[in-house]
MDTraj code that builds the backbone (N, CA, C; nanometers):
import mdtraj as md
import numpy as np

residues = "MET THR PRO ASP GLU LEU GLN LYS ILE ALA ALA TRP VAL LYS ASN LEU THR PRO GLU GLU ALA GLU ARG ALA ALA GLN GLY ILE ALA LEU ARG ASP TYR GLU ARG GLY ALA TYR VAL CYS HIS ARG GLY ASP VAL LEU ASP GLN TRP THR GLY VAL ILE SER GLY ILE CYS LYS LEU SER THR ILE SER SER GLU GLY LYS ASP ILE SER TYR SER GLY VAL PRO ALA GLY GLY TRP PHE GLY GLU GLY SER LEU ILE LYS ASN GLU PRO ARG LYS TYR ASP ILE VAL ALA VAL ARG ASP SER ARG LEU ALA LEU MET ASN GLY ALA THR PHE ARG TRP LEU PHE GLU ASN SER THR GLY PHE ASN ARG PHE LEU VAL PHE GLN LEU ASN GLU ARG LEU GLY GLN PHE ILE GLY MET LEU GLY TYR ASP ARG MET LEU ASP ALA THR GLY ARG LEU ALA ARG THR ILE ALA TRP LEU PHE ASN PRO VAL LEU PHE PRO ALA VAL GLY ASN ARG LEU GLU ILE SER GLN GLN GLU LEU ALA LEU LEU SER GLY LEU SER ARG GLN ALA ALA ASN ARG ALA LEU LYS ALA LEU CYS ASP GLU GLY LEU LEU SER SER ASP ALA GLY GLY ILE THR VAL THR ASP VAL GLU PRO LEU ILE HIS TYR GLY ASP".split()
xyz = np.array([
    [1.5824, -1.6102, 0.0299],
    [1.6193, -1.6244, 0.1708],
    [1.6449, -1.7723, 0.2013],
    [1.7480, -1.7994, 0.2818],
    [1.7794, -1.9363, 0.3220],
    [1.7148, -1.9674, 0.4567],
    [1.7003, -2.0956, 0.4919],
    [1.6468, -2.1306, 0.6234],
    [1.7291, -2.0724, 0.7380],
    [1.8616, -2.0673, 0.7228],
    [1.9459, -2.0099, 0.8281],
    [1.9174, -1.8611, 0.8455],
    [1.8977, -1.7901, 0.7351],
    [1.8647, -1.6479, 0.7426],
    [1.7278, -1.6281, 0.8068],
    [1.6336, -1.7142, 0.7722],
    [1.4997, -1.7035, 0.8297],
    [1.5016, -1.7287, 0.9794],
    [1.5843, -1.8234, 1.0231],
    [1.5893, -1.8565, 1.1648],
    [1.6354, -1.7374, 1.2490],
    [1.7129, -1.6482, 1.1898],
    [1.7615, -1.5311, 1.2624],
    [1.6513, -1.4288, 1.2877],
    [1.5444, -1.4329, 1.2088],
    [1.4384, -1.3322, 1.2224],
    [1.3048, -1.3922, 1.2652],
    [1.2981, -1.5258, 1.2774],
    [1.1705, -1.5903, 1.3097],
    [1.1931, -1.7046, 1.4079],
    [1.1532, -1.6838, 1.5328],
    [1.1750, -1.7853, 1.6355],
    [1.0978, -1.9136, 1.6066],
    [0.9867, -1.9035, 1.5328],
    [0.9028, -2.0209, 1.5071],
    [0.9683, -2.1235, 1.4147],
    [1.0757, -2.0863, 1.3462],
    [1.1409, -2.1793, 1.2526],
    [1.1926, -2.3029, 1.3249],
    [1.2269, -2.2893, 1.4511],
    [1.2793, -2.4040, 1.5263],
    [1.1760, -2.5156, 1.5395],
    [1.0484, -2.4838, 1.5165],
    [0.9425, -2.5842, 1.5246],
    [0.9253, -2.6630, 1.3946],
    [0.9956, -2.6231, 1.2887],
    [0.9748, -2.6828, 1.1574],
    [1.0774, -2.7917, 1.1266],
    [1.0401, -2.8829, 1.0381],
    [1.1358, -2.9792, 0.9844],
    [1.2237, -2.9068, 0.8819],
    [1.3384, -2.9647, 0.8448],
    [1.4226, -2.9001, 0.7427],
    [1.3475, -2.8722, 0.6126],
    [1.2629, -2.9655, 0.5685],
    [1.1860, -2.9449, 0.4453],
    [1.0905, -2.8268, 0.4608],
    [1.0239, -2.8198, 0.5755],
    [0.9290, -2.7112, 0.5998],
    [0.9997, -2.5769, 0.6084],
    [1.1166, -2.5756, 0.6734],
    [1.1931, -2.4514, 0.6851],
    [1.2376, -2.4017, 0.5481],
    [1.2780, -2.4937, 0.4612],
    [1.3179, -2.4572, 0.3249],
    [1.1995, -2.3993, 0.2487],
    [1.0838, -2.4619, 0.2624],
    [0.9631, -2.4132, 0.1938],
    [0.9260, -2.2744, 0.2460],
    [0.9333, -2.2554, 0.3774],
    [0.8995, -2.1262, 0.4369],
    [0.9931, -2.0166, 0.3876],
    [1.1231, -2.0451, 0.3869],
    [1.2219, -1.9446, 0.3468],
    [1.2021, -1.9013, 0.2019],
    [1.1696, -1.9961, 0.1157],
    [1.1519, -1.9642, -0.0259],
    [1.0276, -1.8789, -0.0507],
    [0.9333, -1.8820, 0.0420],
    [0.8087, -1.8080, 0.0236],
    [0.8076, -1.6693, 0.0842],
    [0.9239, -1.6199, 0.1269],
    [0.9303, -1.4903, 0.1954],
    [1.0061, -1.3874, 0.1122],
    [0.9501, -1.2684, 0.1064],
    [1.0165, -1.1534, 0.0442],
    [1.0325, -1.0443, 0.1488],
    [1.1377, -0.9656, 0.1378],
    [1.1629, -0.8560, 0.2308],
    [1.1231, -0.7238, 0.1665],
    [1.0686, -0.6341, 0.2493],
    [1.0295, -0.5034, 0.1962],
    [1.0483, -0.3977, 0.3042],
    [1.0953, -0.2809, 0.2640],
    [1.1165, -0.1693, 0.3562],
    [1.0019, -0.0690, 0.3446],
    [0.9616, -0.0148, 0.4606],
    [0.8567, 0.0872, 0.4666],
    [0.9083, 0.2062, 0.5464],
    [0.8867, 0.3255, 0.4941],
    [0.9255, 0.4454, 0.5665],
    [0.8253, 0.4758, 0.6773],
    [0.8694, 0.5526, 0.7740],
    [0.7822, 0.5909, 0.8846],
    [0.6552, 0.6563, 0.8315],
    [0.5415, 0.6110, 0.8808],
    [0.4131, 0.6658, 0.8395],
    [0.3513, 0.5984, 0.7187],
    [0.4261, 0.5091, 0.6534],
    [0.3743, 0.4412, 0.5343],
    [0.2739, 0.3334, 0.5739],
    [0.1715, 0.3166, 0.4920],
    [0.0727, 0.2116, 0.5131],
    [0.1205, 0.0812, 0.4491],
    [0.1184, -0.0254, 0.5276],
    [0.1431, -0.1585, 0.4727],
    [0.0162, -0.2075, 0.4036],
    [-0.0975, -0.1812, 0.4654],
    [-0.2266, -0.2041, 0.4011],
    [-0.3325, -0.1241, 0.4753],
    [-0.4455, -0.1015, 0.4092],
    [-0.5576, -0.0299, 0.4690],
    [-0.6666, -0.1286, 0.5101],
    [-0.7464, -0.0864, 0.6058],
    [-0.8615, -0.1664, 0.6459],
    [-0.9487, -0.1946, 0.5233],
    [-0.9879, -0.3201, 0.5076],
    [-1.0684, -0.3595, 0.3926],
    [-0.9878, -0.4154, 0.2775],
    [-0.8549, -0.3950, 0.2804],
    [-0.7689, -0.4521, 0.1767],
    [-0.7523, -0.6028, 0.1982],
    [-0.7302, -0.6742, 0.0912],
    [-0.6935, -0.8151, 0.1000],
    [-0.5413, -0.8234, 0.0900],
    [-0.4770, -0.8580, 0.2005],
    [-0.3311, -0.8724, 0.2037],
    [-0.3004, -1.0206, 0.2184],
    [-0.2679, -1.0852, 0.1090],
    [-0.2460, -1.2296, 0.1092],
    [-0.1020, -1.2620, 0.1464],
    [-0.0598, -1.2081, 0.2614],
    [0.0762, -1.2283, 0.3100],
    [0.0762, -1.2301, 0.4626],
    [0.1494, -1.3246, 0.5172],
    [0.1734, -1.3272, 0.6616],
    [0.2940, -1.2386, 0.6875],
    [0.2848, -1.1542, 0.7894],
    [0.3810, -1.0454, 0.8038],
    [0.4643, -1.0579, 0.9306],
    [0.5952, -1.0473, 0.9154],
    [0.6863, -1.0447, 1.0283],
    [0.7655, -0.9150, 1.0287],
    [0.7918, -0.8622, 1.1472],
    [0.8681, -0.7384, 1.1610],
    [1.0139, -0.7741, 1.1896],
    [1.1017, -0.7386, 1.0976],
    [1.2450, -0.7633, 1.1160],
    [1.3079, -0.6503, 1.1964],
    [1.2742, -0.5277, 1.1615],
    [1.3207, -0.4109, 1.2365],
    [1.2128, -0.3043, 1.2295],
    [1.2113, -0.2165, 1.3306],
    [1.1090, -0.1137, 1.3353],
    [0.9885, -0.1570, 1.4162],
    [0.8778, -0.0875, 1.3987],
    [0.7534, -0.1158, 1.4709],
    [0.6356, -0.0866, 1.3784],
    [0.5373, -0.1750, 1.3799],
    [0.4128, -0.1513, 1.3068],
    [0.2978, -0.1317, 1.4050],
    [0.2004, -0.0556, 1.3626],
    [0.0807, -0.0306, 1.4425],
    [-0.0407, -0.0856, 1.3698],
    [-0.1220, -0.1625, 1.4424],
    [-0.2471, -0.2146, 1.3903],
    [-0.3594, -0.1337, 1.4533],
    [-0.4359, -0.0636, 1.3714],
    [-0.5372, 0.0270, 1.4259],
    [-0.6495, 0.0472, 1.3260],
    [-0.7540, 0.1156, 1.3706],
    [-0.8647, 0.1518, 1.2833],
    [-0.9241, 0.2830, 1.3319],
    [-1.0141, 0.3379, 1.2542],
    [-1.0827, 0.4612, 1.2907],
    [-1.2280, 0.4277, 1.3215],
    [-1.2758, 0.4683, 1.4395],
    [-1.4135, 0.4397, 1.4787],
    [-1.5105, 0.5261, 1.3993],
    [-1.6398, 0.4953, 1.4120],
    [-1.7425, 0.5733, 1.3421],
    [-1.7456, 0.7174, 1.3900],
    [-1.6920, 0.7411, 1.5125],
    [-1.6846, 0.8775, 1.5655],
    [-1.5567, 0.9485, 1.5247],
    [-1.4730, 0.8797, 1.4462],
    [-1.3488, 0.9398, 1.4005],
    [-1.2327, 0.9239, 1.4959],
    [-1.2477, 0.8388, 1.5975],
    [-1.1409, 0.8182, 1.6958],
    [-1.0466, 0.7088, 1.6482],
    [-0.9174, 0.7333, 1.6653],
    [-0.8163, 0.6343, 1.6305],
    [-0.8123, 0.5274, 1.7390],
    [-0.8392, 0.4023, 1.7019],
    [-0.8383, 0.2913, 1.7964],
    [-0.7180, 0.2033, 1.7652],
    [-0.6229, 0.1981, 1.8576],
    [-0.5014, 0.1198, 1.8382],
    [-0.5207, -0.0192, 1.8978],
    [-0.5090, -0.1222, 1.8139],
    [-0.5233, -0.2589, 1.8617],
    [-0.3928, -0.3138, 1.9174],
    [-0.2844, -0.2830, 1.8497],
    [-0.1578, -0.3436, 1.8899],
    [-0.0407, -0.2747, 1.8225],
    [0.0714, -0.2721, 1.8923],
    [0.1984, -0.2398, 1.8309],
    [0.2737, -0.3701, 1.8114],
    [0.3478, -0.3816, 1.7035],
    [0.4229, -0.5043, 1.6760],
    [0.5692, -0.4679, 1.6522],
    [0.6559, -0.4941, 1.7494],
    [0.7987, -0.4647, 1.7323],
    [0.8707, -0.5782, 1.6605],
    [1.0013, -0.5656, 1.6489],
    [1.0826, -0.6671, 1.5813],
    [1.0625, -0.8039, 1.6461],
    [1.0517, -0.9057, 1.5628],
    [1.0311, -1.0419, 1.6106],
    [0.8867, -1.0858, 1.6089],
    [0.7941, -0.9902, 1.5925],
    [0.6525, -1.0234, 1.5923],
    [0.6023, -1.0602, 1.4534],
    [0.5080, -1.1545, 1.4490],
    [0.4424, -1.1961, 1.3247],
    [0.2928, -1.1841, 1.3437],
    [0.2227, -1.1392, 1.2409],
    [0.0793, -1.1158, 1.2567],
    [0.0056, -1.1322, 1.1238],
    [-0.1265, -1.1430, 1.1338],
    [-0.2107, -1.1536, 1.0156],
    [-0.2573, -1.2938, 0.9841],
    [-0.2227, -1.3910, 1.0705],
    [-0.2611, -1.5294, 1.0408],
    [-0.4132, -1.5490, 1.0419],
    [-0.4829, -1.4741, 1.1279],
    [-0.6279, -1.4891, 1.1340],
    [-0.6955, -1.4560, 1.0024],
    [-0.6556, -1.3452, 0.9417],
    [-0.7147, -1.3041, 0.8140],
    [-0.6815, -1.4031, 0.7030],
    [-0.5607, -1.4604, 0.7071],
    [-0.5224, -1.5577, 0.6053],
    [-0.5986, -1.6886, 0.6220],
    [-0.6121, -1.7335, 0.7457],
    [-0.6838, -1.8587, 0.7707],
    [-0.8301, -1.8467, 0.7289],
    [-0.8899, -1.7303, 0.7577],
    [-1.0319, -1.7096, 0.7245],
    [-1.0523, -1.6536, 0.5843],
    [-0.9415, -1.6230, 0.5154],
    [-0.9488, -1.5696, 0.3788],
    [-1.0407, -1.4477, 0.3728],
    [-1.0106, -1.3479, 0.4559],
    [-1.0949, -1.2294, 0.4624],
    [-1.0105, -1.1026, 0.4538],
    [-1.0717, -0.9894, 0.4169],
    [-0.9992, -0.8614, 0.4156],
    [-0.9527, -0.8242, 0.5559],
    [-0.8520, -0.7401, 0.5629],
    [-0.8021, -0.6951, 0.6923],
    [-0.9035, -0.6015, 0.7585],
    [-0.9172, -0.6173, 0.8887],
    [-1.0117, -0.5359, 0.9645],
    [-0.9423, -0.4189, 1.0336],
    [-0.8200, -0.3919, 0.9934],
    [-0.7412, -0.2861, 1.0560],
    [-0.6410, -0.2315, 0.9549],
    [-0.5968, -0.1084, 0.9808],
    [-0.4858, -0.0504, 0.9054],
    [-0.3548, -0.1012, 0.9641],
    [-0.2557, -0.1181, 0.8799],
    [-0.1201, -0.1506, 0.9252],
    [-0.0292, -0.0366, 0.8819],
    [0.0322, 0.0301, 0.9792],
    [0.1152, 0.1471, 0.9516],
    [0.2527, 0.1280, 1.0146],
    [0.3572, 0.1646, 0.9432],
    [0.4923, 0.1634, 0.9990],
    [0.5091, 0.2857, 1.0892],
    [0.5256, 0.2628, 1.2184],
    [0.5413, 0.3724, 1.3142],
    [0.6785, 0.4372, 1.2994],
    [0.7768, 0.3574, 1.2637],
    [0.9102, 0.4082, 1.2311],
    [0.9590, 0.3329, 1.1076],
    [1.0703, 0.3754, 1.0515],
    [1.1240, 0.3032, 0.9357],
    [1.1342, 0.1550, 0.9710],
    [1.0750, 0.0703, 0.8894],
    [1.0635, -0.0716, 0.9240],
    [1.0979, -0.1604, 0.8054],
    [1.1551, -0.2745, 0.8365],
    [1.1764, -0.3796, 0.7365],
    [1.0875, -0.4977, 0.7745],
    [1.0074, -0.5427, 0.6778],
    [0.9128, -0.6508, 0.7018],
    [0.9468, -0.7728, 0.6175],
    [0.9154, -0.8893, 0.6727],
    [0.9227, -1.0150, 0.5989],
    [0.7802, -1.0535, 0.5618],
    [0.7551, -1.0723, 0.4332],
    [0.6206, -1.1012, 0.3841],
    [0.6175, -1.2423, 0.3255],
    [0.5481, -1.3321, 0.3958],
    [0.5324, -1.4689, 0.3466],
    [0.4068, -1.4770, 0.2605],
    [0.4213, -1.5234, 0.1373],
    [0.3048, -1.5287, 0.0492],
    [0.2009, -1.6276, 0.1020],
    [0.0763, -1.6007, 0.0672],
    [-0.0343, -1.6787, 0.1206],
    [-0.0266, -1.8262, 0.0873],
    [0.0229, -1.8602, -0.0319],
    [0.0326, -2.0009, -0.0710],
    [0.1266, -2.0772, 0.0218],
    [0.2395, -2.0159, 0.0568],
    [0.3346, -2.0802, 0.1479],
    [0.2754, -2.0925, 0.2871],
    [0.2108, -1.9859, 0.3344],
    [0.1479, -1.9908, 0.4665],
    [0.0459, -2.1041, 0.4729],
    [-0.0391, -2.1142, 0.3713],
    [-0.1433, -2.2168, 0.3733],
    [-0.0838, -2.3579, 0.3628],
    [0.0273, -2.3716, 0.2887],
    [0.0933, -2.5025, 0.2824],
    [0.1430, -2.5428, 0.4212],
    [0.2068, -2.4501, 0.4922],
    [0.2538, -2.4789, 0.6276],
    [0.1367, -2.5079, 0.7205],
    [0.0304, -2.4304, 0.7073],
    [-0.0881, -2.4480, 0.7912],
    [-0.1502, -2.5865, 0.7710],
    [-0.1452, -2.6356, 0.6487],
    [-0.2081, -2.7639, 0.6162],
    [-0.1157, -2.8839, 0.6387],
    [0.0157, -2.8605, 0.6458],
    [0.1094, -2.9732, 0.6472],
    [0.2035, -2.9795, 0.7671],
    [0.2211, -2.8695, 0.8393],
    [0.3230, -2.8657, 0.9444],
    [0.2615, -2.8661, 1.0840],
    [0.2856, -2.9733, 1.1572],
    [0.2380, -2.9809, 1.2955],
    [0.3070, -2.8756, 1.3813],
    [0.4370, -2.8580, 1.3614],
    [0.5112, -2.7602, 1.4404],
    [0.4645, -2.6186, 1.4160],
    [0.4338, -2.5864, 1.2911],
    [0.3856, -2.4523, 1.2584],
    [0.2498, -2.4278, 1.3220],
    [0.1624, -2.5271, 1.3169],
    [0.0310, -2.5124, 1.3780],
    [0.0397, -2.4995, 1.5293],
    [0.1342, -2.5701, 1.5890],
    [0.1530, -2.5567, 1.7335],
    [0.1930, -2.4137, 1.7680],
    [0.2821, -2.3565, 1.6881],
    [0.3207, -2.2169, 1.7106],
    [0.2009, -2.1242, 1.6968],
    [0.1201, -2.1423, 1.5923],
    [0.0042, -2.0553, 1.5709],
    [-0.0937, -2.0640, 1.6874],
    [-0.1165, -2.1845, 1.7387],
    [-0.2085, -2.2005, 1.8523],
    [-0.1571, -2.1238, 1.9734],
    [-0.0288, -2.1387, 2.0048],
    [0.0286, -2.0657, 2.1183],
    [0.0191, -1.9151, 2.0965],
    [0.0485, -1.8699, 1.9753],
    [0.0455, -1.7265, 1.9476],
    [-0.0968, -1.6716, 1.9564],
    [-0.1922, -1.7398, 1.8946],
    [-0.3307, -1.6930, 1.8982],
    [-0.3848, -1.6930, 2.0406],
    [-0.3492, -1.7943, 2.1187],
    [-0.3948, -1.8009, 2.2574],
    [-0.3356, -1.6875, 2.3396],
    [-0.2073, -1.6605, 2.3203],
    [-0.1416, -1.5523, 2.3938],
    [-0.2005, -1.4178, 2.3552],
    [-0.2234, -1.3975, 2.2269],
    [-0.2787, -1.2706, 2.1811],
    [-0.4217, -1.2514, 2.2322],
    [-0.5005, -1.3588, 2.2330],
    [-0.6370, -1.3501, 2.2852],
    [-0.6351, -1.3117, 2.4321],
    [-0.5451, -1.3738, 2.5078],
    [-0.5336, -1.3392, 2.6488],
    [-0.4964, -1.1939, 2.6696],
    [-0.4083, -1.1430, 2.5860],
    [-0.3693, -1.0026, 2.5944],
    [-0.4872, -0.9109, 2.5647],
    [-0.5621, -0.9437, 2.4597],
    [-0.6761, -0.8592, 2.4235],
    [-0.7827, -0.8603, 2.5328],
    [-0.8087, -0.9774, 2.5895],
    [-0.9072, -0.9852, 2.6974],
    [-0.8624, -0.9005, 2.8155],
    [-0.7331, -0.9075, 2.8466],
    [-0.6807, -0.8280, 2.9571],
    [-0.6884, -0.6788, 2.9329],
    [-0.6894, -0.6402, 2.8050],
    [-0.6919, -0.4981, 2.7718],
    [-0.8332, -0.4445, 2.7486],
    [-0.9337, -0.5344, 2.7449],
    [-1.0708, -0.4897, 2.7224],
    [-1.1125, -0.3889, 2.8292],
    [-1.1573, -0.2784, 2.7843],
    [-1.2076, -0.1783, 2.8772],
    [-1.1029, -0.0890, 2.9390],
    [-0.9727, -0.1173, 2.9170],
    [-0.8723, -0.0346, 2.9835],
    [-0.8762, 0.1090, 2.9351],
    [-0.9239, 0.1293, 2.8115],
    [-0.9330, 0.2654, 2.7586],
    [-1.0278, 0.3502, 2.8422],
    [-1.1302, 0.2858, 2.8989],
    [-1.2278, 0.3588, 2.9807],
    [-1.1904, 0.3573, 3.1280],
    [-1.1250, 0.2507, 3.1735],
    [-1.1049, 0.2311, 3.3165],
    [-0.9733, 0.2880, 3.3683],
    [-0.8725, 0.2978, 3.2831],
    [-0.7407, 0.3393, 3.3290],
    [-0.7103, 0.4826, 3.2893],
    [-0.6279, 0.5485, 3.3717],
    [-0.5821, 0.6818, 3.3350],
    [-0.4679, 0.6691, 3.2346],
    [-0.4092, 0.7821, 3.1973],
    [-0.3060, 0.7817, 3.0943],
    [-0.1858, 0.6963, 3.1340],
    [-0.1473, 0.7012, 3.2617],
    [-0.0323, 0.6226, 3.3061],
    [-0.0611, 0.4741, 3.2949],
    [-0.1810, 0.4346, 3.3323],
    [-0.2195, 0.2946, 3.3212],
    [-0.2249, 0.2472, 3.1772],
    [-0.2766, 0.3319, 3.0901],
    [-0.2846, 0.2957, 2.9483],
    [-0.1452, 0.2779, 2.8887],
    [-0.0544, 0.3683, 2.9243],
    [0.0816, 0.3558, 2.8719],
    [0.1499, 0.2316, 2.9284],
    [0.1268, 0.2038, 3.0560],
    [0.1862, 0.0853, 3.1176],
    [0.1428, -0.0416, 3.0460],
    [0.0134, -0.0523, 3.0144],
    [-0.0373, -0.1712, 2.9458],
    [0.0171, -0.1800, 2.8033],
    [0.0305, -0.0651, 2.7378],
    [0.0861, -0.0644, 2.6023],
    [0.2303, -0.1135, 2.6027],
    [0.3089, -0.0646, 2.6985],
    [0.4487, -0.1076, 2.7082],
    [0.4566, -0.2559, 2.7421],
    [0.3697, -0.3017, 2.8323],
    [0.3684, -0.4434, 2.8685],
    [0.3425, -0.5303, 2.7461],
    [0.2505, -0.4854, 2.6600],
    [0.2217, -0.5598, 2.5368],
    [0.3470, -0.5714, 2.4505],
    [0.4197, -0.4609, 2.4355],
    [0.5375, -0.4595, 2.3488],
    [0.6499, -0.5483, 2.4012],
    [0.6485, -0.5766, 2.5323],
    [0.7532, -0.6587, 2.5923],
    [0.7064, -0.8023, 2.6178],
    [0.5968, -0.8427, 2.5545],
    [0.5484, -0.9794, 2.5713],
    [0.6495, -1.0775, 2.5115],
    [0.7093, -1.1654, 2.5931],
    [0.8157, -1.2526, 2.5429],
    [0.7664, -1.3635, 2.4506],
    [0.6375, -1.3966, 2.4573],
    [0.5828, -1.5000, 2.3691],
    [0.5578, -1.4439, 2.2297],
    [0.4957, -1.3263, 2.2244],
    [0.4630, -1.2661, 2.0952],
    [0.5841, -1.2016, 2.0290],
    [0.6733, -1.1456, 2.1120],
    [0.7868, -1.0698, 2.0576],
    [0.9173, -1.1126, 2.1256],
    [0.9633, -1.2341, 2.0991],
    [1.0807, -1.2871, 2.1692],
    [1.2098, -1.2118, 2.1408],
    [1.2147, -1.1343, 2.0320],
    [1.3381, -1.0647, 1.9963],
    [1.3600, -0.9373, 2.0770],
    [1.2570, -0.8899, 2.1471],
    [1.2674, -0.7607, 2.2153],
    [1.3610, -0.7666, 2.3353],
    [1.3529, -0.8736, 2.4152],
    [1.4343, -0.8800, 2.5363],
    [1.3854, -0.7788, 2.6379],
    [1.4782, -0.7080, 2.7037],
    [1.4360, -0.6078, 2.8027],
    [1.4612, -0.4650, 2.7563],
    [1.4962, -0.4488, 2.6293],
    [1.5260, -0.3161, 2.5753],
    [1.4554, -0.2977, 2.4411],
    [1.3826, -0.1865, 2.4265],
    [1.3117, -0.1581, 2.3021],
    [1.3472, -0.0185, 2.2547],
    [1.3948, -0.0105, 2.1302],
    [1.4236, 0.1194, 2.0703],
    [1.2918, 0.1819, 2.0247],
    [1.2492, 0.2855, 2.0937],
    [1.1218, 0.3498, 2.0628],
    [1.1234, 0.4912, 2.1188],
    [1.0639, 0.5840, 2.0470],
    [1.0611, 0.7236, 2.0922],
    [0.9346, 0.7505, 2.1727],
    [0.9332, 0.8619, 2.2440],
    [0.8143, 0.8991, 2.3200],
    [0.6973, 0.9277, 2.2271],
    [0.7243, 0.9853, 2.1109],
    [0.6176, 1.0094, 2.0140],
    [0.5566, 0.8778, 1.9656],
    [0.6397, 0.7779, 1.9440],
    [0.5897, 0.6480, 1.8991],
    [0.5087, 0.5796, 2.0079],
    [0.5516, 0.5927, 2.1330],
    [0.4725, 0.5393, 2.2439],
    [0.3364, 0.6069, 2.2514],
    [0.3342, 0.7373, 2.2272],
    [0.2076, 0.8104, 2.2280],
    [0.1143, 0.7576, 2.1190],
    [0.1674, 0.7347, 2.0003],
    [0.0865, 0.6836, 1.8896],
    [0.0283, 0.5463, 1.9214],
    [0.1088, 0.4598, 1.9797],
    [0.0644, 0.3237, 2.0072],
    [-0.0355, 0.3166, 2.1215],
    [-0.0264, 0.4093, 2.2161],
    [-0.1158, 0.4072, 2.3323],
    [-0.2380, 0.4957, 2.3149],
    [-0.2446, 0.5695, 2.2037],
    [-0.3594, 0.6561, 2.1798],
    [-0.3624, 0.7790, 2.2676],
    [-0.2458, 0.8249, 2.3116],
    [-0.2351, 0.9428, 2.3977],
    [-0.1713, 1.0579, 2.3205],
    [-0.1926, 1.1785, 2.3701],
    [-0.1171, 1.2907, 2.3164],
    [0.0282, 1.2753, 2.3600],
    [0.1177, 1.3422, 2.2894],
    [0.2586, 1.3294, 2.3265],
    [0.2824, 1.3827, 2.4669],
    [0.2158, 1.4918, 2.5025],
    [0.2336, 1.5494, 2.6358],
    [0.1871, 1.4518, 2.7437],
    [0.0702, 1.3900, 2.7214],
    [0.0178, 1.2948, 2.8196],
    [0.1075, 1.1720, 2.8293],
    [0.1577, 1.1255, 2.7155],
    [0.2467, 1.0099, 2.7158],
    [0.3776, 1.0411, 2.7878],
    [0.4301, 1.1606, 2.7692],
    [0.5541, 1.1995, 2.8365],
    [0.5358, 1.2026, 2.9876],
    [0.4212, 1.2579, 3.0325],
    [0.3940, 1.2620, 3.1766],
    [0.3776, 1.1206, 3.2328],
    [0.3087, 1.0364, 3.1584],
    [0.2873, 0.8994, 3.2037],
    [0.4188, 0.8221, 3.2082],
    [0.5031, 0.8430, 3.1095],
    [0.6324, 0.7750, 3.1065],
    [0.7183, 0.8177, 3.2245],
    [0.7169, 0.9455, 3.2560],
    [0.7928, 0.9948, 3.3713],
    [0.7409, 0.9327, 3.5002],
    [0.6087, 0.9203, 3.5112],
    [0.5505, 0.8608, 3.6313],
    [0.5940, 0.7152, 3.6471],
    [0.5959, 0.6415, 3.5388],
    [0.6383, 0.5014, 3.5448],
    [0.7862, 0.4898, 3.5789],
    [0.8665, 0.5823, 3.5260],
    [1.0092, 0.5844, 3.5608],
    [1.0276, 0.6177, 3.7081],
    [0.9519, 0.7150, 3.7572],
    [0.9623, 0.7557, 3.8974],
    [0.9234, 0.6417, 3.9913],
    [0.8328, 0.5559, 3.9459],
    [0.7912, 0.4417, 4.0274],
    [0.8894, 0.3252, 4.0166],
    [0.9910, 0.3404, 3.9341],
    [1.0924, 0.2366, 3.9201],
    [1.0509, 0.1182, 3.8352],
    [0.9477, 0.1352, 3.7520],
    [0.8972, 0.0248, 3.6714],
    [0.9711, 0.0097, 3.5387],
    [1.0417, 0.1143, 3.4989],
    [1.1205, 0.1087, 3.3759],
    [1.2189, 0.2242, 3.3759],
    [1.3095, 0.2239, 3.2824],
    [1.3997, 0.3372, 3.2626],
    [1.3885, 0.3821, 3.1181],
    [1.4069, 0.5117, 3.0971],
    [1.3884, 0.5693, 2.9643],
    [1.5040, 0.6618, 2.9317],
    [1.5452, 0.6604, 2.8060],
    [1.6446, 0.7555, 2.7582],
    [1.6054, 0.7975, 2.6177],
    [1.6893, 0.8742, 2.5517],
    [1.6541, 0.9279, 2.4203],
    [1.6346, 0.8189, 2.3159],
    [1.6963, 0.7026, 2.3378],
    [1.6884, 0.5965, 2.2372],
    [1.5773, 0.4966, 2.2562],
    [1.5244, 0.4863, 2.3785],
    [1.4207, 0.3863, 2.4011],
    [1.3945, 0.3632, 2.5478],
    [1.3375, 0.2469, 2.5795],
    [1.3024, 0.2136, 2.7172],
    [1.3570, 0.0756, 2.7524],
    [1.3842, 0.0577, 2.8817],
    [1.4329, -0.0694, 2.9338],
    [1.3398, -0.1156, 3.0447],
    [1.2965, -0.2402, 3.0368],
    [1.2068, -0.2987, 3.1364],
    [1.2704, -0.4277, 3.1865],
    [1.2944, -0.4358, 3.3162],
    [1.3549, -0.5566, 3.3721],
    [1.2504, -0.6557, 3.4218],
    [1.1317, -0.6083, 3.4567],
    [1.0233, -0.6951, 3.5032],
    [0.8921, -0.6426, 3.4468],
    [0.8336, -0.7173, 3.3543],
    [0.7134, -0.6688, 3.2860],
    [0.5860, -0.6908, 3.3670],
    [0.5890, -0.7794, 3.4680],
    [0.4674, -0.8135, 3.5419],
    [0.3989, -0.6930, 3.6067],
    [0.4714, -0.6027, 3.6738],
    [0.4027, -0.4865, 3.7322],
    [0.3339, -0.3990, 3.6281],
    [0.3880, -0.3941, 3.5074],
    [0.3244, -0.3159, 3.4011],
    [0.1977, -0.3846, 3.3516],
    [0.2008, -0.5180, 3.3451],
    [0.0834, -0.5935, 3.3011],
    [-0.0349, -0.5670, 3.3930],
    [-0.0083, -0.5560, 3.5224],
    [-0.1161, -0.5430, 3.6209],
    [-0.1324, -0.4006, 3.6719],
    [-0.0668, -0.3066, 3.6076],
    [-0.0733, -0.1679, 3.6545],
    [-0.2177, -0.1177, 3.6503],
    [-0.2613, -0.0633, 3.7618],
    [-0.3954, -0.0073, 3.7694],
    [-0.5028, -0.1045, 3.8123],
    [-0.4670, -0.2329, 3.8331],
    [-0.5663, -0.3311, 3.8785],
    [-0.6139, -0.2970, 4.0201],
])
top = md.Topology()
chain = top.add_chain()
for i, resn in enumerate(residues, 1):
    res = top.add_residue(resn, chain, resSeq=i)
    for name in ("N", "CA", "C"):
        top.add_atom(name, md.element.get_by_symbol(name[0]), res)
traj = md.Trajectory(xyz[None], top)
C-alpha cells in the first residue's frame, strides 16, 4: 500500500510526516471477512491495529449470564484496538463482521513505531481515546434506563460520530437486522424503534440504509 492509498482510507494520515506515512503504509495488509466471520475472539492476542475500509464490525462479549453485550459498532473509516496494543494485552471483546467487510490491519511493530516516534499519530490517538471514553460514559446505564427506541437512537448516534468515523457523513449503508445486532434488540423491536425515530423526523430510512442530518437529537434521545 502507498501513502496516497492509505490517505484515502485513514483520515489520521494527514497528521503524519511523509516518512511516517510511508512507514505506516508499508505496515498495513488488507483482508476481507464475510458476514458473521470472527476477526478475533475474546482472549485472543491480535497484534494488529484495525481499520474498517468497508462494511461494519461489532465489538461485543457474552456476559456470565449468557447475554450478548455490544460495546460498539465500527463502520467504514473507524480504527480500533489501540488500547490492547498499547497495553500489550489480549482482546477483551469479540470482533465480528456484521456484514461483508474489508479491513486494514496494521502490524503491531509499525503501530508501536508510530506510537513511540510520531507526535501527530499520538495526537490523533489522544483525541480518539478521549472521544471514545466520552461516548462510553454517555452510554453507561442506557441499557437499563432507556427503552428500545432510546437504545437504537444512541446506537445510531454512535455510528454517526464524526470524530470516530469521519467517512460516514450523513448516510450509512446498514440493514435493519444489522441495527438490531448492534443495539442488542430483536429485529422486531429494532424495526418498531426505527419507525418511531423516522416518525419523529430524526432520520430517514430505506432498504439500503439510514440518513441522519443532525445527530445531536439522537445523542440526547431519552434524556
